Structure formats: structure tokens, C-alpha cells
N, C-alpha and C positions, 0 to 999 in steps of 0.2 A: 505494499500500499504506499501511497505518498500523499504529501499535504500539499494543499493550494489554497491561496488566499483569493477571495473573490470580492470584486467592487459590484455595485448595482448597474455599472456601464456595460458588465460582459456577464450578468446572470443569465444561467439556463436553468429552467425548471423542468420537472418530470412528473408524471402521473403513470402508474401502472394499473391497468385495467386486468384483475387476476382472476383466473379461472376458480369458480367456487368448488370444485370438488377436489382441490389441493388442501383438506382441512388439517390433515396428519402434521403436527409440529414439524418433525424431522423434514418431511418432504418439503413443507413451505419455507423452512429454514434455508434448504439447498435451493430452491428456486428465487428466494428472496436475494440470496447471496450472489446467483446468477445476474439478477437485476442488477445490484449494486455493483458488479464487476463491469457490467456494460455502461451503467452511468458514469463509472471511472474513465472508462475509455473514451467517452462521448462527451465529456467535460461539463457533466451535470453538477451543479452545486447542491440542489434539494431534490429529493425523491420522495413522493408522496404515495404511500400503499394503503389499500383500502381498510376500512372498518373490520375488525376481526379476523385479518389477515392471517394471524397465527392462532389456530386452533377453532376458528370460527366464532360464532355468537353464543353465548351461554344459554339464550332463551330456546335454543334449537338442539342443545346438548343433553344427553339424559343425565351425566353426572357433571355439572359445571366446574366442579373441584379439580377435574383431571385436565382441563385447560387453563385454569388461573395460575398466573404469576405472581408472586409476592413482591410489594414494591420495592423490597430492599434486594430483591434478586433480579431486577429487570435488566441491569447493565451486564451481570454475569450470563443470564440466560440467553440474551439476544446478542450477546459478544460476537458471534459469527457473522452477523450483518452490520458490524459497526464498521466505520469507514472513515479515514482521515481526509479524504478528498469529498466525501458526499455526506452531507446530513438527510438521515433517513428517517421518514415519518412512518409509523407502523401501528395498525389497531391491534388491541390483544384485551383479553380479560384480566384485571388487575385484581388481586386479593390485596385489600387495603390493610394498614396496621389496626384498623376498627374492627376487621373480620368480614366487613361487607364487600361484595363483589361491585367492580366499576368497569363500564365499558370505556377504554381508554386509548390513548395513542401517546407513544412515546416517540421522543426526538432523541435519534442518537448520532453521535458525532465524536471524532478524534478519541475513541476508546472509552467513552462516557456516555451516560444517558443524561442529556441537558436538562429534562424535565419530563413532565407527564401531564396531558389534557384529559379531562374525565367529561364524560358526555353528561350535559345538563339536563337533558330531555329524553331519556332513555328509549322511550317508545311512547307512540301515539296513545295507545290504549294501557298496556301493564307490561312488566318487564321485572325479570329477577335481578337487574340492576338497580344500585342505588343512584340517586342523582348528582352529579358533581357541583359545585359551588363556586370554584375559581375560574378566573378569566385570563390567564398569563399570556405573555408575549414570549417570542423566543429570538435569539439572535443567531444569525449565521455571517461571520464576517459584517459587513455594511448592511446586511438585510436585517429587517425586524418583521416575524410575520407571526400571524395566530393561526389557530387550528380551533375549528368544531368539527363534530362529528355527526355525518348525516343528517338525522332529523333537527339537529340545532339550526341547521342552516335556514329552516324556515322561519326563525326568528331574528329579528333584526338585532337585537340588544348585544348579543355576544361581540358581532363583527362591528358594531359601532364603538364598543368600549375598547375593543383592540386596535381599532383604526386610531382611537383618541391616544392609545400607548404607543403610536408609531408606527403599527404594523402596515405594510404596503403590500403584503400577499397575504392572503387567507385560503389554507388548505384545509380541504374537506375530504376525509377519510370516510368512504360511504360502504354501505352493502344493503343493496335494495333487493336481494332475494326474497321471493315470497312462495309460502307454500304452493304445490301444484294446485290448480283450481281457480288460484285467485288470479283475478285480472291485473297484468302487467302493462297493459296498453296506456299510454300517457305519462309513466313514471320518469322518462327520460325528458320529457318536454316539462314536467314539472319541477324536477331538480335543476333543469338548466334555466328556467324562469327564476327560480331561487339565487342562482349564480350570478344571473344578470342583476337581478335586485340588489344582491350584497355588494356588486361590483360597483354600479352606478352611486348606491347611496352614499359609499365610503370613499369613492376614487380609490380602489384597491383591485389587484390582480385577485382572481379566484380560480384554484385548480382544484378539480375534483377527481378522486381516485375511486372507482367502484369495483364490485365484483361481476363475473359474467359467466353463463353457462346454465347448465341444468344437473341435477342431482336425482336420486330415486324421489326426493320429497321436495325440492326447491327448485326454483328457477329465476334467473335474473338476465336481462338483455343488456344490461350495463349502461351507465348514465355519465361516464368519465368524460369530461371537458375542461377546457381553458378559457377563462373569458377575461377581456382587458378591461382596464378601469372605466372606459366608457362604455362598456357593457356589449362588447362585439365579441362574438364567439371565433376564437382564432383556432380551436383544434376541439373536434368531438371523436369519440371513438365509435366504431362500428358497432352494431347491434351483434352480440354472442361472438365477439372476437376478441382474444386476448391481445392487448394492444399496449404500447407504452407511448403515450402523447409527450411532445417536447414544447418549449416555448423559449425563444432567444429574447430576453426582454429588451436588449439593444435594437434587436432587427425592429420590433414594433414600437419602440419609442421614436424611431427616425421614419415611421410609416405615416 
């Protein structure tokens, strides 16, 4: 691995639309490691991976304890995907020191866990996850960014608070899989409308990474995309296709 210092003028961001059938932790870690290596080779500064990328969502797991990672173990357990060149945002189930489960996203960089965001709105109806309360921002060299997870993007307050703290990019790890039989039509359009709203309200880039594919019980078309601060969609993943979206901020600043 190698170390690179980035400035906003040459920043490149990526979102990985990940297959939903790769839920086994060891398989996912290997796939994530491959993605990180590709990002290192392609000059990516920040890679956003989906919600529940490691282990899947606890709401869909028979024994959530089997996929949970204790807060203090995050840096060690996720060390294989930590990079000195790429800041990696990855979703997982966190076992907090309070004994509760949180739908969380960790920021990994330069051998450490820089911080964790906990989903504030775990589900539209009900969830095994407890709700997070904090709205932190994170730094990667000259970049200050925020994170919200999936359903959180339906609410304006988190992004507004993070923008007020200096965030110029909002990353949205998402997991839009639904049980077979539930209608998925329109989910991508709804997600993109949220992305455009958060972008234009706050003058920030919005980068969403979703899951895609089918399992024996669930399906997701995938709603990964990148929206610029004017609300223009500059990248959008194809339905049911594993794909890595990228954006070079310098290119779009000059457009």
C-alpha cells in the first residue's frame, strides 16, 4: 500500500454497487479488498460501499449476533480493507458498548477507523436496530464529508447539519433490497429524487452506493448514483448490474 495526499482540486470519488448475494463476511471482505485495490490503482480518494455490506442487514438475519462487530473491534476486524491511499466507507452491524445493535458505517483510512456513523432512522416501520443520535463529519485531507444511511436521506436535517459543519460531499450507503413479492418499481427514482434534493438544498455532492441482484428471498435493482451540487445526475448505475461509479470533481468544476 502507499500514501497519497489529496486536495479538492484533484479529488476522485467512487461508489460500489455491490451484489446482495455476497453476504458471508469472508467473501465480502475479499470482494471489498479487490475493490479497494482497484481504487488504489485508479486514484480514488474515497470509496463508498453499501449499507450492510458486511454481513447483510440484521433485520433479515436469523441470529443478528453472528454478524455484529463490537465497536472496539471494528478497526481490527476490517483491517483487510483498510488502505493508506483510499478512505473506505463501509456498512455493517455494530454492537455498541451499551449492548444495542446499530446500523452503522465505518470510515477506514491509514490503518485506523476514523469514526462511525449510526443510522438515525433505522426503518420506515420497525427494526431490530437502535437509532443513532450523532451527526458527525469526517475529514480526508482537504475534504470534509458527511454520511447518512439509506432511509436517513429522506430527511433534510442530517445533511443540513453536516453541511453547516463544512461537509461538501454527502455519502449514502444504501440497501434497497426488499422481500420477493414487494414492488421495487420506482425505488431508484425515489432515491435519486432524495439525492437531488439534498444536493441542491446544501450545495453539496451526493454519492449513493446501493446493493443489486436477487437472492432466494430478496431483490434489489440498485439505486447507486452521483449528483453534483446543482442537482445534476452525473453518474447512475444500471439496474441489476454490479458497477463502480466514479466522479472526478475537478472535471465537473470546470464543466
